[in-house]
C-alpha positions in Angstrom: 10.2 7.8 25.4 6.5 6.9 25.0 6.4 6.4 21.3 8.0 7.8 18.0 6.5 11.3 18.6 6.6 11.7 22.4 9.3 11.9 25.0 9.1 11.8 28.7 11.5 14.0 30.8 12.0 13.8 34.5 14.3 15.7 36.8 15.2 16.3 40.5 16.5 19.7 41.8 17.9 19.8 45.3 16.9 22.6 47.7 20.4 24.0 47.5 20.2 24.4 43.6 16.7 25.9 43.9 18.1 28.6 46.3 21.2 29.1 44.2 19.2 29.8 41.0 16.4 31.5 42.9 13.9 29.0 41.4 11.4 29.6 44.1 11.0 33.2 42.9 10.3 32.5 39.3 7.9 34.8 37.8 6.9 36.4 34.4 10.6 37.5 34.0 12.1 34.2 34.9 10.1 31.1 34.0 11.1 27.4 34.3 11.3 25.9 30.9 12.5 22.9 28.9 14.5 23.6 25.9 14.2 20.8 23.4 17.1 20.5 20.9 17.0 18.5 17.6 20.5 17.2 17.5 20.1 14.7 14.6 23.1 14.1 12.3 25.4 14.9 15.1 24.6 18.7 15.2 25.5 20.3 18.5 23.9 23.3 20.1 26.0 25.7 18.1 26.1 24.0 14.7 22.6 24.8 13.3 20.6 22.5 15.7 17.0 23.7 16.0 15.2 24.0 19.3 12.0 25.0 20.9 11.0 25.9 24.6 8.2 24.5 26.7 7.4 26.5 29.9 6.7 24.2 32.9 5.5 24.9 36.4 8.2 25.7 38.9 7.7 22.5 41.1 7.2 20.1 38.2 9.5 17.1 38.3 8.5 15.5 34.9 6.9 16.4 31.6 5.7 14.8 28.3 7.3 16.4 25.2 5.4 16.2 21.9 8.3 16.3 19.4 6.1 15.3 16.3 9.1 14.1 14.3 10.0 10.4 14.4 13.3 9.0 13.7 15.3 12.0 15.1 17.8 12.5 17.9 16.9 14.9 20.8 18.5 16.5 23.9 16.6 18.5 26.5 17.8 21.2 28.9 16.1 22.4 32.0 16.6 26.1 32.8 15.2 29.6 33.2 13.7 31.4 30.3 13.6 35.2 30.1 11.1 37.3 28.1 13.7 38.2 25.6 14.5 34.6 24.9 17.7 34.4 27.1 17.9 30.8 28.5 20.1 29.9 31.5 20.5 26.1 31.5 20.5 24.3 34.8 20.7 20.7 33.8 20.9 18.7 30.5 19.7 15.3 29.6 21.5 12.6 27.5 20.7 12.3 23.8 17.9 10.0 22.9 16.6 8.7 19.4 13.1 8.4 18.5 12.2 5.3 16.4 10.7 5.3 13.0 6.9 5.5 12.7 6.8 3.3 9.7 8.3 0.2 8.2 12.0 0.5 7.4 12.8 1.6 4.0 16.1 -0.3 4.0 16.2 -2.4 0.8 19.8 -3.2 0.6 20.5 -6.6 -1.0 22.3 -8.4 1.7 21.4 -12.1 1.1 22.2 -14.9 3.4 24.7 -17.5 2.3 23.1 -20.9 2.2 25.4 -23.8 1.3 24.2 -26.7 -0.9 23.6 -29.0 2.0 21.3 -26.6 3.8 19.4 -25.8 0.5 18.8 -29.5 -0.1 17.4 -29.8 3.5 15.0 -26.8 2.9 14.1 -28.2 -0.5 13.2 -31.6 1.0 11.2 -30.0 3.8 9.2 -28.0 1.3 8.1 -31.2 -0.4 10.1 -30.6 -3.6 11.4 -34.1 -3.8 8.2 -36.0 -2.7 5.4 -34.2 -4.6 3.2 -37.0 -5.8 2.6 -37.2 -9.5 -1.2 -37.8 -8.9 -1.3 -34.2 -7.7 -1.4 -33.2 -11.4 2.0 -31.5 -11.5 4.1 -32.4 -14.5 7.9 -33.0 -14.4 8.3 -29.6 -16.0 6.4 -27.8 -13.3 8.3 -29.7 -10.5 11.6 -28.9 -12.2 10.5 -25.2 -12.3 9.6 -25.2 -8.7 13.0 -26.7 -7.7 14.6 -24.0 -9.9 12.6 -21.3 -8.3 13.5 -22.3 -4.8 17.2 -22.4 -5.7 17.0 -19.0 -7.2 15.1 -17.6 -4.2 17.1 -19.2 -1.4 20.7 -19.3 -2.7 22.2 -15.9 -3.1 22.7 -15.0 -6.8 26.3 -14.3 -6.2 26.8 -18.0 -5.4 25.4 -19.0 -8.8 27.3 -18.6 -12.1 25.8 -16.6 -14.9 24.7 -19.7 -16.8 22.9 -21.1 -13.7 21.0 -17.9 -13.2 19.8 -17.8 -16.8 18.8 -21.4 -16.6 16.9 -21.0 -13.4 15.0 -17.9 -14.7 14.1 -19.6 -17.9 12.9 -22.7 -16.2 10.8 -20.7 -13.8 9.2 -18.7 -16.6 8.5 -22.0 -18.5 6.9 -23.6 -15.5 4.7 -20.5 -14.8 3.6 -20.4 -18.4 2.7 -24.2 -18.3 0.7 -23.6 -15.1 -1.3 -20.8 -16.7 -2.1 -22.8 -19.7 -3.2 -25.8 -17.6 -5.5 -23.8 -15.5 -7.0 -21.4 -18.0 -10.3 -22.5 -19.8 -9.8 -23.2 -23.5 -10.1 -20.0 -25.5 -9.9 -17.7 -22.5 -7.3 -15.0 -22.1 -4.4 -15.9 -19.8 -4.9 -14.8 -16.2 -2.5 -15.2 -13.3 -1.7 -14.1 -9.8 1.7 -14.0 -8.2 2.2 -13.5 -4.5 5.5 -13.8 -2.5 7.0 -12.4 0.7 10.4 -11.9 2.1 11.8 -12.0 5.6 13.9 -9.1 6.8 16.2 -9.9 9.6 18.0 -6.8 11.1 20.0 -5.8 14.2 22.9 -3.9 15.7 25.9 -4.4 18.0 29.3 -2.8 18.4 30.9 -1.9 15.2 34.0 -4.0 15.7 32.1 -7.1 16.8 31.9 -10.4 14.9 28.4 -11.5 13.9 27.2 -14.6 12.4 23.7 -15.7 11.2 23.2 -19.5 10.9 26.9 -19.9 11.3 27.8 -17.5 8.4 29.7 -14.3 9.0 27.8 -11.1 8.4 29.2 -7.8 7.2 28.4 -4.9 9.6 27.8 -1.3 8.6 30.1 1.3 10.2 27.6 1.9 13.0 27.3 -1.8 13.8 24.0 -2.4 12.2 23.2 -5.2 9.7 20.3 -6.2 7.5 19.6 -9.6 5.8 16.8 -10.5 3.5 15.5 -14.1 3.1 13.0 -15.6 0.7 11.9 -18.9 2.3 9.5 -21.6 1.3 6.7 -22.7 3.7 7.9 -24.2 6.8 9.5 -23.4 10.2 13.0 -21.9 10.5 15.5 -21.0 13.2 17.9 -18.2 12.4 20.6 -18.1 15.2 22.3 -14.8 15.4 25.6 -14.7 17.4 27.6 -11.6 18.3 31.2 -11.9 19.8 32.9 -8.9 21.3 36.2 -7.9 19.4 38.2 -8.8 22.6 36.6 -12.3 22.5 35.7 -12.2 26.2 31.8 -11.5 25.8 29.2 -12.9 23.4 25.4 -12.8 22.9 23.2 -15.2 20.9 19.5 -14.7 19.9 17.6 -17.1 17.8 14.4 -15.9 16.1 12.0 -18.6 15.0 9.9 -18.0 12.0 7.0 -19.8 10.4 5.7 -19.3 6.8 2.4 -20.8 5.8 0.8 -20.1 2.5 -2.9 -21.0 2.1 
């Protein structure tokens, strides 16, 4: 595979097979060709899968295939193509999947569990407890910043309904106070809000056990998973560990990320 829209096929045919299929005598009525099958969603050759043919030279041993359809599954057959469309397959490839050509549209809300101890550590690293009063931030704004961090970092399902409402109210109050402080007297309110989220995704065997930062993660039926984080400025490690269902094998990968707002 070269990119989301191009595949690379290669093959080797023995002299015996060339003689058996009369490949050395290929002509207008028997041409060497590649039949490219779109087998996405598990469709087999006889279940409505679409295909198209590419004629190749008789002594070719590789070919680039422009599929022009990212995020699909493909299988390629090498064989002889007759003028009436009859195709005699000689060899078949394994199934390959082209990747997406754009950012993933997965927006499932799978928030990482962050316990109180880890939250307090992140909150301290963000400067939430050490912001000097000389910086002009009032107690109301500092409290709002703390509430905003808690609302963003801790999953909402770990907070009670009353805590969620209180956090949202405090955040709105702090933002309103900030706008009033910065706006010239008599001017209409003007504000800009910018934020970003981190998407962590991966895949393993469907029955494996996966943890992120030591917390278990639920897998989809195909073994994939997606987590979304809203982190403050700072550097973070997100250790991902997968253990085979039998327990005799494991893998660990630790992405390191840095967020810096200027």
